[in-house]
C-alpha positions as CSV (number, residue, x, y, z in Angstrom):
1,E,-21.0,12.6,-2.5
2,D,-18.5,9.8,-2.1
3,T,-19.9,6.8,-3.5
4,I,-18.6,3.4,-5.3
5,E,-20.1,5.2,-8.3
6,S,-18.3,8.3,-7.6
7,H,-15.1,6.1,-6.9
8,A,-15.5,4.5,-10.4
9,A,-15.7,7.3,-12.1
10,A,-12.6,9.0,-10.9
11,L,-10.8,5.6,-12.1
12,E,-12.4,5.5,-15.6
13,Y,-11.3,9.1,-15.9
14,V,-7.9,8.1,-14.9
15,D,-8.0,5.3,-17.1
16,T,-8.3,8.0,-19.9
17,Q,-5.0,9.7,-18.8
18,L,-2.8,7.3,-18.7
19,L,-1.4,7.1,-22.1
20,R,-0.8,10.5,-22.2
21,L,1.0,10.0,-18.8
22,W,3.2,7.2,-20.1
23,K,4.3,9.6,-23.0
24,A,5.0,11.9,-21.2
25,L,7.4,9.7,-19.2
26,E,8.6,8.0,-22.0
27,E,10.1,11.3,-23.4
28,R,11.8,12.0,-19.9
29,S,13.3,8.4,-19.4
30,P,14.7,7.3,-17.3
31,T,12.7,8.4,-14.8
32,F,12.0,7.2,-11.0
33,C,8.2,7.0,-10.3
34,I,6.5,6.5,-6.9
35,I,2.7,5.7,-7.2
36,C,0.8,5.9,-4.0
37,S,-2.6,6.9,-2.9
38,D,-4.7,8.2,0.3
39,H,-6.2,5.6,2.7
40,G,-9.5,4.1,1.4
41,T,-13.1,3.9,2.1
42,A,-14.9,0.8,3.8
43,Y,-18.4,0.4,1.4
44,G,-19.9,-2.3,3.5
45,E,-17.1,-4.8,4.1
46,N,-17.7,-7.1,7.0
47,G,-20.4,-4.3,7.9
48,Y,-18.0,-1.5,8.1
49,T,-18.4,2.0,5.8
50,G,-16.5,5.0,6.0
51,H,-13.1,5.8,6.2
52,R,-12.4,6.6,9.9
53,V,-13.0,2.9,10.6
54,S,-10.5,0.2,11.4
55,H,-10.7,-2.3,8.5
56,S,-8.2,-3.2,6.1
57,V,-9.6,-1.8,3.2
58,V,-9.2,1.4,5.2
59,W,-5.5,1.5,6.0
60,T,-4.1,-0.4,3.3
61,V,-2.4,2.0,0.9
62,P,-1.6,1.1,-2.7
63,Y,2.2,1.7,-3.4
64,A,4.6,0.9,-6.3
65,E,8.0,2.5,-7.1
66,F,9.7,1.7,-10.4
67,I,11.9,3.4,-13.2
68,F,10.3,4.0,-16.4
69,N,12.4,3.6,-19.1
């Protein structure tokens, strides 16, 4: 089920893997990295719910690029 709690649990899991990722990148540095996400889901913001709605929490996609040294 797609809920705030399920998203929080997924983020908690990802957080447990970040150190492993950074160590792997460090071994291969310099490494060009791109981090991005799928579109979001509205959980009641301004009365909107779901991911097929026209709201900035849905269409704003996180993106970053950097060189890991």
